[in-house]
C-alpha positions, 0 to 999 in steps of 0.5 A, spaced: 660 588 123 653 588 123 652 591 130 657 597 127 651 598 122 646 598 127 650 603 131 651 608 125 643 607 123 641 609 130 646 615 131 644 618 124 637 618 126 638 621 133 642 627 129 637 627 124 631 628 130 635 633 134 636 637 128 629 637 126 627 638 132 631 644 134 629 647 127 622 648 130 623 656 130 618 662 128 623 662 122 617 661 115 623 658 111 626 653 115 626 647 110 628 647 103 629 643 097 634 644 092 638 641 086 645 640 084 650 639 079 657 637 081 664 636 078 670 633 081 676 630 079 673 623 079 666 624 077 660 628 074 653 627 078 647 631 079 642 630 085 638 633 090 638 636 097 633 637 102 635 642 108 633 644 115 635 651 117 638 650 124 640 658 126 637 664 122 638 671 122 645 674 120 649 667 122 646 661 118 647 654 120 644 648 116 644 641 115 642 638 108 641 631 106 643 629 099 642 624 094 646 623 087 647 619 081 654 620 078 659 618 072 665 616 074 670 618 069 677 617 072 682 611 067 682 606 073 674 607 075 669 608 069 663 606 071 657 610 075 653 609 082 649 613 087 651 616 094 648 619 100 651 624 104 650 629 110 653 636 109 653 642 115 653 649 112 656 654 117 655 662 115 654 669 115 648 673 112 648 680 109 641 683 107 641 687 101 634 689 100 630 684 095 637 680 095 640 677 101 647 674 100 650 668 104 657 666 105 659 659 108 663 654 109 661 647 109 663 639 111 660 634 108 661 626 109 657 620 105 657 613 102 657 611 095 655 605 091 658 604 084 658 599 079 664 598 073 666 593 069 666 587 073 664 589 080 656 589 081 653 596 084 652 592 091 659 589 092 665 590 096 668 596 096 664 602 097 667 609 097 667 613 104 667 620 101 668 627 105 668 634 103 669 641 105 669 648 102 666 655 102 660 657 098 656 663 096 648 663 096 644 668 093 637 668 096 632 672 092 626 675 096 621 669 093 625 664 097 629 662 091 636 662 091 642 660 087 649 657 089 656 656 088 660 652 092 668 650 091 673 645 095 676 639 096 676 632 099 677 625 098 675 618 098 676 612 102 674 605 100 671 600 104 676 595 102 682 597 098 684 594 091 688 595 085 683 599 082 680 603 088 685 605 093 683 612 095 684 619 092 683 626 093 680 631 089 677 638 088 670 640 087 665 645 084 658 644 085 652 649 082 645 649 084 638 652 087 634 652 093 627 653 094 625 654 101 619 653 104 
């Protein structure tokens, strides 16, 4: 089990390094930092994201690393926790003068630790989340944007119990980003 964790960490680090190196282009707005609010059928959360622009121009590709704190609101799961995830965003950009509109699709996968009555934060099970959907981002001339995403996904527990056995959900995300 320890070798699987080490392999996952090495692969994740290598992917991040490759994306960072490939983003070193002449575009001055290759990085972003933002805040998000997320609501889905299982939890409500707030968090932050750090993004790297992989491709810019009319076709936009970006990668985001997200960290969120959340509250669980299901009847069988009530508590709180945090998650770390990675999101790939692919879309197109339309320039409208002082505003650019970016429509995109995204895919996201993450890991979450949570605590409930009778379960400590770092005890099994953990959650593996996967999300997909679409979004629209309004990028203002001063490198600030706001975005709306809608999609769906699910979670798979690392260990199935009566309380935690996996589920699907719809998701709504609102946020803002600052590019630098």
